[in-house]
VMD Tcl script that draws the C-alpha trace (Angstrom):
set ca {
  {-44.86 15.13 6.73}
  {-44.32 18.60 7.84}
  {-46.47 20.14 5.53}
  {-49.17 17.98 6.24}
  {-48.53 18.98 10.25}
  {-48.43 22.41 8.95}
  {-52.01 22.03 7.37}
  {-53.39 20.45 10.52}
  {-51.65 23.19 12.49}
  {-53.45 25.97 10.82}
  {-57.28 23.64 11.13}
  {-56.49 23.78 15.06}
  {-55.83 27.21 14.58}
  {-59.32 27.68 12.98}
  {-61.02 25.64 15.40}
  {-59.92 27.23 18.60}
  {-61.08 30.79 16.92}
  {-64.50 29.18 16.29}
  {-64.69 27.76 20.10}
  {-63.65 31.06 21.45}
  {-65.84 33.35 18.97}
  {-68.98 30.66 20.62}
  {-67.72 30.33 23.64}
  {-65.20 32.81 25.11}
  {-64.80 31.76 28.37}
  {-64.48 28.02 27.59}
  {-61.04 26.63 28.29}
  {-59.75 24.22 25.42}
  {-56.97 21.56 26.01}
  {-54.53 20.66 23.44}
  {-53.72 16.79 24.40}
  {-50.26 15.98 23.11}
  {-48.96 12.55 21.58}
  {-47.41 9.55 22.83}
  {-44.45 8.17 21.03}
  {-45.81 5.56 18.73}
  {-43.08 3.56 18.57}
  {-40.92 2.11 21.57}
  {-37.08 3.44 20.74}
  {-35.37 -0.03 22.04}
  {-37.31 -2.44 20.77}
  {-38.58 -3.63 17.67}
  {-42.75 -4.14 17.55}
  {-43.47 -5.50 14.45}
  {-40.98 -6.32 10.92}
  {-43.63 -4.05 9.23}
  {-41.43 -0.86 10.41}
  {-38.11 -0.85 10.11}
  {-36.01 0.65 13.34}
  {-35.39 4.17 10.76}
  {-38.92 4.36 10.38}
  {-39.77 4.25 14.12}
  {-37.37 7.11 14.55}
  {-38.99 9.18 12.17}
  {-42.49 8.47 13.17}
  {-41.37 8.95 16.59}
  {-39.66 12.22 15.92}
  {-43.37 13.34 13.60}
  {-45.13 13.20 17.19}
  {-42.76 15.42 18.99}
  {-42.36 17.60 15.87}
  {-46.53 17.96 16.27}
  {-46.96 18.20 20.22}
  {-44.42 21.11 19.87}
  {-46.30 22.54 17.29}
  {-49.55 22.40 19.52}
  {-47.34 23.33 22.57}
  {-46.62 26.41 20.77}
  {-50.50 27.38 19.95}
  {-51.13 26.95 23.49}
  {-48.74 29.53 24.64}
  {-49.46 31.72 22.02}
  {-53.33 31.40 22.78}
  {-53.43 30.84 26.42}
  {-55.18 34.20 26.54}
  {-57.74 32.61 24.94}
  {-58.15 30.10 27.69}
  {-56.15 27.44 25.78}
  {-53.94 25.20 27.38}
}
mol new
graphics top color blue
foreach p $ca { graphics top sphere $p radius 0.5 }
foreach p [lrange $ca 0 end-1] q [lrange $ca 1 end] { graphics top cylinder $p $q radius 0.2 }
display resetview
């Protein structure tokens, strides 16, 4: 999953560069992801407790990567 996130992060960077090139003074906001599943309650029998932890961890990881992009590109009006 981290490889897929790496690809998505690269795409986000490309889009941000394109936006900045077209509209240099625009402010772009990256929005994080909520936890997908409750940490304390089962929401369905289709997703096990260990799978819920993994999927929540992936959401947190992706949000962290987006935060890194925003911090690195803050001079380009990304928040």
